[in-house]
Structures are given as structure tokens and as C-alpha cells.
Backbone as a ProteinNet text record, in pm:
[ID]
protein_1_A
[PRIMARY]
MSNTISLPKTKLNLNLTPGEKDEMTKLGILSLNDKYQKFEMPEFHDERPPITKKAVHAPSVLNEAFEYGRPSSFSRATRMEFGDYSVVLISGTASVNEEGKAEHIGDFRAQAWRTFRNISELLASENMSWHDIVRTTCYLRDIERDYKDFNEVRTQFYNWLELDPLPASTGIQATLCWDTLLVEIEAIAVCKKV
[TERTIARY]
1199.6	1099.2	1154.1	1124.8	1178.1	1218	1318.3	1412.2	1312.4	1209.2	1125.5	951.9	907.1	741.4	703.9	623.3	533.5	373.7	370.4	198.3	128.4	-24.8	-94.8	-127.6	-153.7	-161.8	-285.2	-309	-402.1	-497.1	-595	-658.3	-651	-623.7	-590.5	-730.4	-722.8	-821.3	-866.7	-998.7	-1027.4	-1084.1	-1156.7	-1220.1	-1132	-1009	-973.3	-1022.8	-979.6	-1024.6	-868.5	-926.3	-795.1	-669.8	-716.3	-566.5	-432.9	-542.3	-487.8	-412.6	-489.2	-454.5	-347.6	-305.8	-216.6	-105.2	-109.7	-32.9	85.3	-31.4	-13.3	41.9	22.8	86.7	206.1	241	383.1	477.4	400.1	515.4	545.5	456.2	477.6	408	322.4	238	126.1	74.8	-12.1	21.4	-7.9	41.6	-52.1	-10.4	-83.3	-260.7	-278.5	-426.7	-481.8	-433.9	-490.2	-452.2	-368.4	-303.8	-182.5	-205.3	-103.4	29.3	136.8	271	333.3	401.5	526.1	624.8	672.5	792.4	889.2	993.7	1122.5	1217.5	1329.7	1460	1525.6	1528	1601.9	1742	1833.8	1934.2	2038.7	2053.9	2186.3	2174.2	2066.8	2100.2	2197.9	2201.6	2264.5	2425.3	2484	2630.7	2596.1	2531.6	2486.8	2373.9	2359.7	2260.3	2240.3	2042.9	2015.6	2117.6	2125.6	2180.9	2093.3	2147.2	2118.8	2003.1	1897.4	1805.9	1707.2	1703	1602.1	1462.5	1382.7	1267.5	1283.3	1219.9	1270.7	1135.7	1163.3	1029.1	1014.8	883.9	867.6	788	745.1	592.1	565.2	643.5	552.5	494.4	537.2	448.9	403.5	438.4	374.7	359.1	205.9	184.7	268.8	256.2	245.7	153.6	166.7	123	9.5	55.2	-40.3	-134.4	-152.4	-193.6	-337	-334.5	-478.9	-581	-704.5	-811.7	-858.9	-747.6	-740	-588.6	-509.9	-370.6	-304	-230	-85	6.5	83	189.6	345.9	370.1	527.9	587.4	687.9	777.6	779	754.6	744.4	936	985.9	1148.4	1242.1	1309.3	1419.1	1578	1647.6	1778	1912.9	1938.5	2070.6	2192.5	2307.8	2458.1	2505.5	2647.6	2692.7	2823.6	2898.9	3069.3	3043.6	3117.8	3113.6	3019.2	2884.5	2767.3	2680.4	2570.1	2402.1	2325.9	2222.2	2137	2011.2	1917.7	1749.4	1690.1	1596.7	1523.9	1338.1	1318.9	1206.2	1079.7	961.4	821.1	810	688.3	624.8	579.5	601.3	548.5	464.7	358.2	226.7	247.7	116.5	119.8	-19.7	43.2	-19.3	17.2	-54.6	-39.9	-25.3	9.2	48.3	-67	-203.4	-290.2	-365.4	-251.6	-260.9	-398.3	-422.8	-541.8	-453.8	-499	-478.1	-484.2	-366.7	-359	-404.7	-451.2	-466.9	-498.3	-592.4	-707.5	-743.1	-705.9	-755	-629.9	-507.7	-438.8	-292.1	-279.1	-150.1	-37.8	-37.3	99.1	132.1	37.1	26	92.7	8.1	50	187.5	246.7	356.4	480.9	458.8	526.8	528.3	395.2	360.3	459.8	456	556.4	681.1	735	906.6	913.6	811.6	805.5	804.5	734.9	739.1	894	947.7	1037.9	1170.7	1177.8	1306.3	1287.4	1167	1175.2	1194.1	1172	1206.5	1357.5	1405.7	1598.6	1650.5	1592.9	1643.2	1639.4	1531.9	1532.6	1663.1	1687.2	1854.2	1958.9	1948.5	2037.5	2159.3	2048.5	2045.1	1932.2	1951.3	1916.2	1878.9	1845.5	1822.7	1951.9	2048.3	2193	2234.6	2151.5	2204.2	2118.9	2022.7	1937	2008.4	1994.3	2059.9	1943	1858.1	1707.9	1593.9	1498.8	1413.4	1299.5	1177.7	1043.5	925.6	876.9	780.2	675.8	562.3	418.3	317.9	281.9	138.5	46.4	-65.1	-212.1	-233.5	-233.2	-290.2	-139.9	-0.7	93.5	90.2	-8.4	-22.7	-121	-188.2	-214.1	-109	-79.2	48.3	176.5	216.7	397	427.3	360.4	453.1	421.4	302.8	325.1	356.2	436.5	507.9	697.5	726.8	842.1	890.2	765	807.3	814.4	768.9	783.8	877.1	904.8	1056.6	1142.2	1170.1	1273.3	1307.7	1192.7	1162.8	1286.1	1209.8	1273.7	1437.5	1478	1560	1709.4	1631.9	1713.1	1747.9	1594.2	1665.7	1732.4	1700.5	1868.8	1986.3	2044.4	2114.4	2172.1	2057.5	2102.4	2242.9	2313.4	2407.2	2513	2490.6	2392.4	2266.1	2169.3	2029.4	2010.1	1906.8	1904.1	1864.2	1879	1801	1679.3	1606.9	1445.1	1422.6	1279.9	1179.2	1015.3	945.8	787	711.7	645.4	506.5	400.5	285.8	158.3	93.4	20.2	-36.5	-89.2	-188.9	-341.3	-296.9	-300.5	-188.6	-348.2	-298.1	-356.5	-518.6	-460.6	-602.2	-653.3	-801.7	-835.1	-826.5	-790.6	-742	-578.4	-517.9	-364.2	-322.2	-305.8	-208.9	-46.2	25.7	180.5	181.8	317.6	372	504.1	595.8	763.7	828.3	901.2	974.9	1114.8	1256.3	1354.6	1438.5	1540.9	1683.6	1825.5	1851.9	1953.9	2067.6	2152.8	2325.5	2394.6	2422.8	2534.4	2669.4	2767.6	2899	2915.8	2932.3	2920.8	2999.8	2991.1	3103.2	3144.3
-1261	-1350.9	-1472.6	-1521.6	-1684.3	-1625.8	-1684	-1666.8	-1793.8	-1826.3	-1917.4	-1899.8	-1885	-1886	-2002.5	-2040.9	-2153.1	-2077.3	-2147.2	-2220.9	-2224.2	-2189.8	-2251.8	-2375.5	-2480.7	-2584.5	-2564	-2639.9	-2637.8	-2785.7	-2808.7	-2907.7	-2980	-3085.2	-3148.4	-3136.7	-3047.9	-3042.5	-3234.2	-3229	-3386.1	-3376.2	-3246.7	-3243.7	-3210.2	-3271.9	-3233.3	-3262.6	-3204.4	-3222.4	-3350	-3421.1	-3528.9	-3458.4	-3346.6	-3260.1	-3289.8	-3216.3	-3174.3	-3339.3	-3374	-3553.5	-3603.1	-3581.9	-3600.1	-3540.1	-3425.1	-3345.3	-3352.8	-3364.1	-3358.3	-3527.8	-3618.2	-3758.1	-3747.9	-3682.3	-3652.3	-3562.6	-3507.4	-3439.8	-3541	-3588.6	-3655.9	-3650.8	-3537.1	-3490.9	-3663.2	-3677.8	-3800.9	-3942.5	-3999.5	-4170.5	-4205.5	-4335.1	-4356.7	-4400.2	-4410.5	-4467.8	-4291.6	-4212	-4050.7	-4025.4	-4068.5	-4058.3	-3939.9	-3877.8	-3737.6	-3805.1	-3778.4	-3823.9	-3741.7	-3767.3	-3674.9	-3616.2	-3507.8	-3488.9	-3509.7	-3580.6	-3608.4	-3521	-3533.3	-3392.6	-3544.1	-3469	-3519.5	-3586.7	-3658.1	-3733	-3633.8	-3589.3	-3474.8	-3360.4	-3341.6	-3215.4	-3287.6	-3391.9	-3503.5	-3432.4	-3477.8	-3358.2	-3203.5	-3147.3	-3045.8	-2988.1	-2898.9	-2867.4	-2746.4	-2691.9	-2560.7	-2494.2	-2352.9	-2217.8	-2215.5	-2131.7	-2073	-1957.7	-1974.9	-1897.7	-1799	-1649.2	-1672	-1547.9	-1591.4	-1461.7	-1327	-1241.5	-1086.9	-1066	-971.8	-918.1	-774.2	-684.6	-531.1	-562.7	-626.1	-625.7	-445.4	-375.7	-191.6	-157.9	-168.2	-134.2	-227.6	-362.1	-476.6	-598.4	-687.1	-782.9	-915.9	-1028.3	-1118.9	-1174.2	-1219.3	-1240.1	-1350.5	-1425.1	-1581.3	-1527.9	-1377.5	-1342.1	-1259.5	-1256.9	-1178	-1263.5	-1210.5	-1284.2	-1393.6	-1365.2	-1451.8	-1507.1	-1568.5	-1644.1	-1633.8	-1550.4	-1604	-1647.1	-1729.7	-1826.7	-1810	-1658.3	-1633.7	-1563.4	-1547.8	-1468.9	-1267.6	-1183.8	-1043.5	-1053.8	-1100.6	-1108.2	-1243.6	-1256.7	-1397.1	-1315.1	-1344.5	-1317.8	-1452.6	-1454.9	-1530	-1524.9	-1584.5	-1564.2	-1641.2	-1561.6	-1637.4	-1600.1	-1656.3	-1627.2	-1512.9	-1388	-1290.9	-1129.8	-1231.5	-1111.7	-1211.5	-1090.1	-1115.7	-1052.5	-1164	-1101.6	-1086.2	-1027.3	-966.7	-995.9	-1105.6	-1078.2	-1057.9	-930.3	-855.7	-914.4	-961.9	-989.3	-866.3	-913	-769.9	-714	-563.2	-526.6	-386.6	-356.8	-284.6	-189.5	-124.4	-9.6	-94.6	-146.3	-272.9	-202.4	-220.4	-173.7	-271	-277	-359.6	-481.3	-437.9	-513.9	-584.7	-561.5	-648.7	-557.4	-459	-377.8	-227.2	-273.7	-172.5	-46.1	20	176.4	289.3	410.4	549.5	461.6	386.9	349	464.9	397.3	538.6	698	692.6	743.6	687.3	721.3	634.6	686.1	848.4	857.3	796.9	820.9	828.2	656	552.4	453.7	371.1	432.8	436.4	507.3	656.2	656.7	512.6	491.2	364.2	246	217.7	112.3	90.9	245.1	259.1	245.7	265.6	232.4	167.9	55	-56.2	-118.1	-96.3	-162	-132.5	-4.9	57.2	-9.6	-61.1	-122.6	-271.3	-312.5	-459.4	-442.1	-377.9	-345.4	-251.7	-207.1	-190	-313.2	-384.2	-501.9	-609.1	-579.5	-649.1	-569.3	-428.4	-353.4	-352.9	-305	-267.6	-160.1	-46.8	51.5	15.3	120.4	131.7	149.3	196.4	202.8	35.1	-43.2	-166.3	-262.3	-172.5	-223.2	-208.7	-323.2	-312.5	-360.9	-389.6	-412.9	-398.9	-323.8	-291.5	-371.2	-447.2	-459	-394.8	-305.8	-236.2	-271.1	-291.4	-344.1	-230.3	-161.5	-84.4	-125	-96.9	-178.8	-116.1	36.3	93.2	191.5	112.5	237	358.3	308.8	467.3	563.3	544.6	628.7	687.3	580.7	630.3	655.6	593.8	571.2	733.9	853.6	968.4	986.2	983.1	986.6	871.8	769.9	722.6	726.4	744	794.2	912.9	1042.8	1115.1	1108.9	1014.6	952.3	914	827.3	734.1	846.7	932.5	1001.7	1081	1145.6	1230.4	1126.7	1061.1	956.3	896.4	851.3	851.6	976	1079.9	1163.4	1241.5	1216.9	1260.6	1170.2	1016	898	933.5	1021.3	1032.1	899.2	846.5	718	751.1	692.3	671.4	591.5	505.6	482.1	435.9	454.4	416.8	245.3	206.3	43.8	30.1	-111.6	-119.3	-152.8	-155.8	-138.3	-220.1	-265.9	-278.1	-228.3	-158.3	-121.2	-246.1	-259.3	-351.5	-328.5	-306	-299.1	-457.4	-457.3	-612.4	-601.3	-689.2	-691.8	-730.1	-653.2	-737.8	-750.9	-822.5	-917	-832.4	-743.2	-664.7	-564.8	-497.7	-417.6	-311.2	-282.8	-167.7	-121.5	-203.1	-180.9	-125.6	-26	25.1	11.8	-11.9	-50.4	-122.4	-198.5	-273.6	-344.6	-293.2	-349.6	-444.9	-506.5	-625.7	-580.1	-630.4	-592.7	-678.8	-658.2	-714	-629.6	-688.1	-602.2	-682.6	-626	-720.6	-630.9	-738	-617.6	-698.5	-639.5	-737.3	-748.8	-903.1	-918.3	-824.5	-796.4	-727.2	-792.3
2769	2671.3	2610.3	2550.8	2457	2376.5	2276	2148.4	2077.2	2068.7	2038.7	2032.4	1934.1	1937.1	1913.2	2019.4	2017.7	1977.2	1850.7	1827.3	1842	1880.8	1958.4	1920.3	1965.7	1945.2	1833.4	1691.1	1601.1	1620.7	1581.9	1561.1	1455.2	1410	1275.3	1191	1052.6	986.3	915.8	973	910.6	807.8	753.6	651.8	518.5	481.8	370.9	237.7	188.5	22.4	-9.8	-138.3	-181.6	-207.5	-278.9	-298.1	-198.8	-54.7	31.8	109	102.3	145.7	78.4	-57.9	-167.9	-113.4	-75.7	-67	76.4	174.3	306.3	316.5	268.9	291.6	251	110.5	28.9	165.2	218.6	300.7	436.4	428.2	538.4	656	678.7	764.8	786.8	747.2	703.5	663.9	781.5	712.4	600.1	535.7	472.5	492.2	611.9	692.6	742.3	717	725.3	869.3	956.2	1105.2	1091.3	1156.1	1168.3	1235.2	1148.2	1171.9	1266.7	1350.7	1416	1325.7	1347.5	1281.7	1296.7	1228.5	1248.9	1198.7	1274.1	1205.4	1070.5	969.1	855.7	953.3	892.8	931.4	890	793.7	740.2	853.2	924.7	1018	1124	1121.8	1264	1223.1	1123.9	1106.4	1068.3	1002.3	967.5	1059	1146.7	1219.2	1196.2	1155.4	1079.3	1161.7	1103	1142.7	1297.9	1329.5	1485.5	1428.3	1477.3	1457.1	1576.2	1606.4	1674.5	1693.5	1718	1682.3	1737	1649.1	1718.3	1761.9	1886.9	1911.4	1911.6	1907	1985.4	1995.7	2152	2211.2	2230.4	2221.9	2321.5	2147.1	2024.7	1940.8	1857.7	1832.7	1779.6	1836.6	1823.4	1860.4	1781.1	1839.9	1741.7	1662.2	1494.8	1445.3	1447.1	1577.6	1605.3	1706.4	1727.2	1856.9	1721.9	1631	1562.2	1598	1540.2	1574.1	1463.6	1317.3	1226.5	1206.5	1338.1	1352.9	1201	1249.9	1122.2	1197.9	1109.2	1159.6	1077.4	1162.4	1102	1242.6	1240.4	1325.5	1317.2	1311.1	1245.7	1205.8	1293	1222.1	1321.8	1195	1270.1	1265.6	1360.5	1346.1	1322.1	1236.9	1236.2	1221.1	1279	1262.2	1190.6	1090.1	1008.5	988.4	1125.2	1136	1241	1144.3	1217.1	1192.2	1156.7	1116.6	1161	1159.5	1160.8	1094.7	1068.6	959.4	1034.7	1030.8	1063	959.9	943.5	830.6	857.1	827.4	881.6	822.3	849.5	791.2	712.5	638.7	563.8	698.9	711.2	856.3	835.2	845.7	816.9	958.4	919.5	1020.8	1133	1179.3	1309.4	1431.1	1526.6	1704.2	1791.5	1881.4	2011	2012.7	2006.9	1991.6	1840.3	1806.2	1675.6	1596.9	1585	1523.9	1417.2	1293.8	1232.9	1242.2	1216.4	1309.6	1171.5	1175.6	1088	955.3	992.6	871.4	787.5	650.5	554	522.2	605.4	606.7	551.4	410.2	389	465.8	411.5	520	680.8	736.5	905.3	847.7	845.2	810.3	773.6	646.4	608.5	743	803.6	912.8	1031.3	1077.5	1175.2	1132.9	1007.2	971.5	951	901.5	965.7	1140	1224.3	1356	1412.3	1344.6	1366.2	1343.2	1225.3	1146.3	1250.4	1272.8	1366.6	1538.8	1556.9	1703.3	1700.5	1599.4	1592.4	1535.7	1495.8	1477.2	1611.3	1684.6	1794.9	1913.1	1890.8	2038.8	1978.6	1875.2	1807.1	1796.9	1869.2	1867.8	1746.4	1622.9	1501.8	1503.7	1365.4	1327.7	1139.7	1075.8	940.9	877.6	980.4	889.2	885.2	943.4	895.3	777.7	715.7	653.1	494.2	398.1	319.5	220.7	211.4	116.7	185.7	99.1	156.2	24.4	58.3	-42.2	5.1	-68.9	-18.8	-95.5	2.9	-81.3	-80.5	-157	-164.7	-226.3	-149.4	-210	-353.4	-339.5	-494.4	-531.7	-580.4	-632.5	-741.1	-794.5	-859.4	-727.5	-717.4	-596.2	-493.3	-419.2	-331	-321.9	-428.6	-426.9	-443	-462.3	-452.8	-319.1	-238.2	-81.6	-41.6	-70.6	3.4	5.1	-148.6	-150.1	-87.7	-67	-1.5	178.7	218.1	359.5	387	289.8	276.1	267.1	194.7	169.7	254.5	299.7	476.8	576.2	601.8	706.8	726.8	544.2	525.3	516.3	490.7	505.4	655.2	741.6	882.9	971.3	871.8	920	877.5	786.9	700.8	643.8	592.4	543	403.9	434.1	293.1	263.8	203.1	91.7	106.3	28.1	62.6	-10	101.2	75.5	-43.6	-113.1	-243.5	-201.9	-303.3	-284.8	-410.1	-362.4	-517	-441.3	-535.1	-509	-573.5	-500.1	-562	-504.7	-647.3	-614.9	-569.7	-423.7	-408.5	-298.5	-291.1	-219.6	-115.3	4.3	151.7	215.4	358.4	416.7	453.7	520.5	546.6	447.1	407.3	360.2	408.6	513.7	619.9	595.1	568	545.7	394.7	391.1	291.8	265	311.7	248.2	366.1	347.3	428.6	367.8	471.2	397.4	485.3	381.6	496.1	422.9	502.6	507	555.5	532.4	533.1	593.6	749.3	810.6	832.6	803	846.4	900.3	999.2	1115.8	1134.8	1215.7	1185.8	1382.4	1414.8	1576.4	1634.7	1762.2	1829.2	1918.5
[MASK]
++++++++++++++++++++++++++++++++++++++++++++++++++++++++++++++++++++++++++++++++++++++++++++++++++++++++++++++++++++++++++++++++++++++++++++++++++++++++++++++++++++++++++++++++++++++++++++++++++

């Protein structure tokens, strides 16, 4: 499997609002005569290249976001190397299966477990585990209704893993990308290179 994700080629939208044209021109995407411009790497990267990054995949449980019926342009996770340490940034992950479909519609607790499973598989694909997680951000569609169940599932999972200390975490009520999803978690994992 490739270390990078090639996004599907998209046709440039020519029905742009004046504001879109203005911002795309200022970004260098459009020329002053509305022609698409090829991206050029900034010169400062000649002396200081960007850090090495690697897209992370777990196709046995989770498809790639750009394969959705309504494609999204992001990696499930990205791995970076900083000296003796590796960092994995896990994108918001929910109860989505390997076909890109929501699992356990209407069952909050099952969605939470599937979310933990998906993140576990992303970590395992990089030889990491929840013991490498240092921070999570947890998004709940209805925090008033679901936080008690969420915290029970999370506590049961963390106890099973014997996590100590627990990761830093923030819980946020949010409108998630699909109406069928009730919980989404993003995470940061750090480990020493072997």
C-alpha cells in the first residue's frame, strides 16, 4: 500500500462566486485571467524541506474518506517523525465500516465501541496502541443525552487496557458530518522510535 493518498482528479469548478475567485486568486490557484495555476513548492523548502509524513490506513475496518459517495479530502491519520519520536495524528474517526457506511445507526454505545475499534486498528497499522495516545478530542452529537453512556464505554475500554495515566481529553457537542453518526474521536499518539 502506498504511503501517500492520491486524491481523485477533480474538475475545476468554473461557476465560482466573486468571493471564491478573489480568494483562489490570492492563494495562487487562479491567475488574474481565471486560469488554473500549477502549485509550486515555496523556495524556503529548498533549505528546509517539510517533515516526512505518511498516510495511515486500516482498510480491514475503515475505508478512505475520499471513497465516500460524497468524497472528503483527508487522511484517516498522518504519521510524522521528530528525531527519536513518531507522532500519529488521527483524524476524527467514527463508527464507519470498511465500505464507508455508518455502523450501528441509532445505537450510541455500539457506535462508541466501533469508533474505539477503528482507532485501535489505525494505531496497530503503525505498531502503536492506546498506550501511545496522549490526547483525544471527543465529539458527541448530543452531549447532554449521550455523555453518561460515552464515559461508561470509554472508562470500561480504558480500564480493560489498564491505561495509566489516562490521555488528556476534551468533550465537545458538535454536528457531525453525517446525521447517522453520534460520536467521533480524534487522537494524538506519540512513541519513541525503536
